[in-house]
N, C-alpha and C positions, 0 to 999 in steps of 0.2 A: 529608493526609487518608487515612483508613483506610476503605475501602469493605468493609462486611460483608455486601453484597447486601440491598438494599431498606432499609438503614439506613447512614448515613455518620457517621464521627466525624472532627471536625476540631478541632485544638488551637489555642488562642488565647492571646495574652499572653506576657510574658517567661517563659520556662521551660515554656510550654505547660501551664500549671497549670489552665486552663479547657478543659473539653471540650464541644464542641458535638455533641450527638447528634441527627441530623436524620432524621426519617421521610422515606423517599425512594421512595414509590410513587405518584408524581403522577398517573399515568394512571388510578388507582382512588381518587384523593383520599385516599390512604394507608389504605384499608380493610384491616383486618388479616386477611390469608390465613394459612394454616398456615405458608407459606414465610417470610412477614414476621414472624410470631410467633417463629419459630426464630431469624431474624436479630437481632430485638430482644433475645431471651434471651441470645444470644451476645455481642452488643455490650455489654450491661449487666454480664455476667460479666467481660468484659475490662476494662471500667472499674473495677469493683469491686476487681479484683486489682491495679490500677495505683497504686502508692503515690504518684506524682507529681500525681495529679488532685485538685484541691482544691474544685472546684465543676463541676457538670455542667448545661448548658442544653439543654433538650429543644425542638427546633424542627421545622419542616416545609419541605420544598422546594416545596410548593404554596402559592401566595399566598392562595388562597381556602379552604383546608382544612388544619387541624392533623391531624385524623384522624376519619373518619366512622364508626368502629367496626368491628365484625366484618364480613368479606366474606361477605354474605348470598348473593351469586351462587355462590360456591364452596359455601357450606353448603346451597344449595338441591339440590345433587347428593349430599349426604352420606347415608349410611345411619346407623342409630343407632350402629353399631359405629364408623363414621368419626368421628362426633361425640365418642364417648367416647375414641377414640384421640387426637383433637386436644386434649382438655381439659388434660392435663399440660403440653403445649407452650404453650398459652395462659396457664396459670397461671404458668409459668416467665418468660414475657414480662413480664406485668404486675408479678409479684412481683420481677422483676429491677429494674425501675424503682423500686419501693417500697423495696427493700432496699439500694439504693446507700448505701454508708456515709458519703459526703460530701454536702454541701448540694446541692439540685436545684432548678432553676427551669424551669417550663413556659412556653412562649411560644405563646400561642393567637391565631392570626389565622384568621378564617373559622370553619368548622364544627368543633366539638369534641363529637361525639356518641357515646353509648354508650361503647364501648371507648376512643375518643379522649378523652372526658371523663374516663374512669378513669385513663388515662395521666397527664393533667394533674393529677388528684386524688392520684396517687401521688408527685407532686413536693411539695417543702416550700413553694414559693411559686409562685403562678400570676399571670403578667402577660399581659393580653390587649388586643388591639386593640379600638377601639370598635365595629367592625363584626363582632365575633366572635359566634357562636352556640353556646351550650353546653346540653347536657341529657343525661339518661339515659332514652331513649324505649323501652327494652327490652320493657316490658309491652305496648306497642302492637303487637309482632310475636310475642308468646306466649312470651317468655323473661323472664329477670330480669337485672340487672346481675351479670356474672360475673367482673369484673376488679377487684373490691374495692369497687365503687360502693356497694353497701348499707352497708358499713362505713365507708368513708372519707368519704362524703357526710354520714352521720349524725354522725360525729365532727367534721366541719368546721362543720356548720350547725346541729346539734341535731336531735332527733327530729321536731318538727312541720314545720320547713322542708324537711328531707330527705324526709319521707313525701309531702308535697305535690308535690315535684318528681318523685319516682319514681312515685307512684300516678297522677299525671295525664299522665305522659310529657311534661311541659312543656319547651319550648325557651326559653332566656333570651337576650336580647340582651347585648351587652357591658355597657351601663350597668345592666341589670337584674341581671346576675350580680354586678357590683360591689356594688350596693345590697343584694343578698341575702347577700353574703359568700362567694359561690362563687368569685370571683376576688379577688386582693389588690391589684391595681393595674391601672388602665386607662390606655391611651395613645391617641393618634391612630392611625388605621388605618395599618398598615405600620411602626409605630414600636416595637412591642413587643420585637422582637429586639434592637434597639440598646439599649433600656433594660435588657433582661435582661443583656446582655453587660456593660453599665456596672456593674449590680449585682454580677454575678459577679466582675468585677475587684476590686471592694471586698471581697468575701468571700474571694477567693483571696489577698489581701494578708496575711491572718491565718494563724495557725498551723494547719497541716494536722492535727496531732495534736489540737489544741484544737477544731477544727471537727468532726472525726469523733467525738471523745469527748462534745462537747455534743449532737450529734445522737443519739448512743446513749443518753445519759442521758434526753434528752427523749422518745425513742420508747419506751424500756423502762418509763419511769415515767409515761407518759400516763395510763393507765387503772388504776393501782394506787392503794392508799391512801397517804396522805401519808408515814406512817412507812416504808413500803416504798419509796416514791419517793425519800426522802432516803438510804436505804441504797444504792439504785442510783446516785444522784448521787455518793455518797461513793466507791463503787467506781470510777466513771469519773473523779473527781477524782484518786484515787490513780494511776490508769493514765496520767494526764497530768502530775501534779506532779513526777514523778521522770524525765520525759522529756527528751531533748536540746532540744526546743522550749521547754520551760519555762526551761532554763538560758540558752538563747539569748535568749529574750524579755526576761528580767531583765537579762541583760548588755547588750542593745541599748538598753533603757530607760535604764539608768545611764550609758551611753556616748553617749546621745543620737544614735543612728544607727538606720537601718532594719534590722530583723532579717533574717538569713539563715537561714531555717528549715531545720534538717536533716531535719524530717519524721519523726523517730523520737523 
């Protein structure tokens, strides 16, 4: 386990190819203070630079809260200058999750509100327990989602569904979030982490070069026209096709054995 202060990283599986990134400020239900934002930014930067990580699972050490969003108690004492000084730190934290180059899975048990919901939205897959509560209630306290929520929610749900949730500051239960498309899979309460680690193991069995190149192609090509998207895909294909992973994958298939991915 690597403790980066307010965030912990634990490796799982053979070779430690799965990294569990746990939000660890339980006394505040993981409200994102300036210190926690710094810790999250540092942790994600460390994971992004580690070539051995094939999948990241984002969890919480609090059984009833994934993350309740920004620390409004801290912000209540901020001057305008303080708030502006915090902004790049917050952006680095949320952007650090969003820009992780390997597949990411969010595990939502309990509350995922505001910035907590945005951390989940920054992941590729969201698995929630049935007692989870998700929402972006920022307009109810005089701000707007600032961790990517206005963009990520719209891309995930479409304009009308996203606008309804943001404009009404609605909170969705786990089953409502699943029906709405906000989460991808629902489990019994307390079982989301186990399910996510199970899925992560399946992901981590695949080529690390292939995983990162696939995510890059999908992310870069998501909102461009088809012709441009196909060019992006071709570039990512070329970066993968001449890798050691491709050679090992083909050899392992023909030799009828599990691949030993070199990761390059």
